[in-house]
C-alpha angles and dihedrals in degrees: 000000000000090000092052091053091050091052092046091048091049090049091050092050090049092049093050093047093048093049089048090052092050091049091048092050091050091050093053098038096091090261096282104184104160148345108303098039099096125021139189108258141181120211095230114237091031135070091237120127119195140155116254137172104283111262121169089204091061104096091199090067098062117095134180125204107226135180084026117184105204093195095054095025091228135134147112128292113222131180113258091213093047106026095180089067123079137187107261144176121211095232114241092027137075091239118126120188143136119270134175105285113260126166088208093059105097090197090066097056111098135181128203140021128136138197093217104051140001120277140170117264105223132191105244095218096039101033095174087070124079138184110260143174123219094235112235091029137069092239118126118194145150117265135174105278115262123167091204093056104092091196086074096053111109134171136181109254134191092359102291108024127097112221135187107248102200 
């Protein structure tokens, strides 16, 4: 009976600590409550990619999927306001930026994203790597894909915006 109490006490401590960790993460996550709260954004005139509060008036938050292959669901994401600039990863690094669009740049080929539900946004030629946000910050980076990691959940929003879907 004493062993059972120890196990139950240990389970209770673990449950309390996990729920505290989840609450702390939610408090520092920039208060993401739903799709359309935080969007992928480019600071126009720079190569910088960040997450910002979704704002349809912000021209750096509007993206167009081009060179789309409907069979493989792959293509490049370019800025609507600056269509020569595409979302890119510097392969072999976690760095995400915009670069001049080039079909030959393997760091600009992406797979995934849906309007109906969240999905991971993979690099086509390095499909173990996904677009991610450091929750609680504006930083966008590439991380090893993990379905459980909510900072990697993205969804199309408002037609041409890419929103975190935590």
